C-alpha positions as CSV (number, residue, x, y, z in Angstrom):
1,M,-10.8,-6.2,-6.1
2,D,-11.0,-8.0,-9.3
3,N,-14.0,-9.7,-10.8
4,N,-12.3,-13.1,-10.5
5,M,-14.4,-14.8,-7.9
6,E,-15.4,-18.3,-6.7
7,E,-18.4,-18.8,-4.4
8,R,-19.2,-21.7,-2.0
9,D,-21.5,-21.8,1.0
10,G,-21.6,-18.1,1.8
11,V,-17.8,-17.7,1.3
12,M,-16.4,-16.0,-1.8
13,T,-12.9,-16.0,-3.0
14,L,-11.8,-12.7,-4.5
15,V,-8.5,-11.9,-6.2
16,N,-7.1,-8.6,-4.9
17,E,-5.1,-6.1,-6.9
18,N,-1.9,-7.9,-5.9
19,G,-3.2,-11.2,-7.5
20,E,-3.7,-12.8,-4.0
21,E,-6.8,-14.8,-3.3
22,V,-8.8,-13.6,-0.2
23,E,-11.8,-15.4,1.2
24,Y,-14.8,-13.3,2.2
25,E,-18.0,-14.2,4.0
26,L,-21.3,-13.0,2.6
27,I,-22.7,-11.0,5.5
28,D,-25.7,-9.2,4.0
29,S,-27.7,-8.4,0.9
30,I,-29.0,-4.9,0.7
31,T,-31.4,-3.4,-1.9
32,Y,-30.7,0.3,-2.4
33,E,-32.4,2.4,-5.1
34,N,-33.7,-0.7,-6.8
35,T,-30.2,-2.3,-7.0
36,E,-29.0,-5.2,-5.0
37,Y,-25.6,-5.1,-3.2
38,V,-23.8,-7.6,-1.1
39,V,-21.6,-6.9,1.9
40,L,-18.6,-9.1,2.4
41,L,-16.2,-9.4,5.3
42,P,-12.8,-11.1,5.2
43,V,-12.8,-14.6,6.8
44,E,-9.3,-14.5,8.1
45,E,-8.8,-10.9,9.4
46,E,-9.9,-9.6,12.8
47,D,-9.6,-5.9,12.0
48,C,-11.4,-6.1,8.7
49,E,-12.8,-3.7,6.1
50,A,-16.2,-4.5,4.5
51,V,-16.4,-5.0,0.7
52,I,-19.6,-3.8,-1.0
53,L,-20.3,-5.2,-4.5
54,E,-23.2,-4.6,-6.8
55,V,-25.1,-7.6,-8.0
56,E,-25.8,-7.7,-11.7
57,S,-28.2,-10.5,-12.6
58,D,-28.0,-12.0,-16.1
59,G,-30.8,-14.5,-16.1
60,D,-29.4,-17.6,-14.4
61,M,-26.0,-16.0,-13.5
62,E,-25.1,-13.3,-11.0
63,N,-22.1,-11.1,-11.5
64,Y,-20.5,-9.0,-8.7
65,V,-19.2,-5.6,-9.7
66,A,-17.1,-3.1,-7.7
67,V,-19.0,0.1,-6.8
68,D,-17.2,3.3,-7.7
69,D,-19.8,5.8,-6.5
70,E,-18.9,7.0,-3.0
71,D,-22.4,8.2,-2.2
72,I,-23.8,4.7,-3.0
73,L,-21.1,3.0,-1.0
74,C,-21.8,5.3,2.0
75,A,-25.5,4.8,1.8
76,V,-25.3,1.0,1.6
77,Y,-22.7,0.9,4.4
78,D,-25.0,3.0,6.6
79,I,-27.8,0.5,6.1
80,F,-25.5,-2.3,6.9
81,K,-24.2,-0.6,10.1
82,E,-27.8,0.0,11.2
83,R,-28.8,-3.6,10.6
84,F,-25.7,-5.0,12.5
85,A,-25.3,-2.3,15.2
86,D,-25.9,-4.9,17.9
87,Q,-23.7,-7.6,16.4
88,L,-20.6,-5.9,15.1
89,D,-18.3,-3.1,16.3
90,F,-17.8,-0.4,13.7
91,E,-15.0,2.1,13.5
92,D,-15.8,5.4,11.7
């Protein structure tokens, strides 16, 4: 995912690697090791893959950055799965 993003009412529009805009719903905000992450799910897709982005705060503005560290992604995703175990079906 690219950093090109527009946010409105819990829905963010991201530009994927193919240059296509995809709408994602902000599902959760998770703090892990003193860093904030957001978990997004595609608005339009039924079989969807969660997107986890790191939140970088620059005073008044928040930037969302892709997470490259697999250990961090797994840890944040595990927290997300635990929180939403009763509400969502997860495939491992």
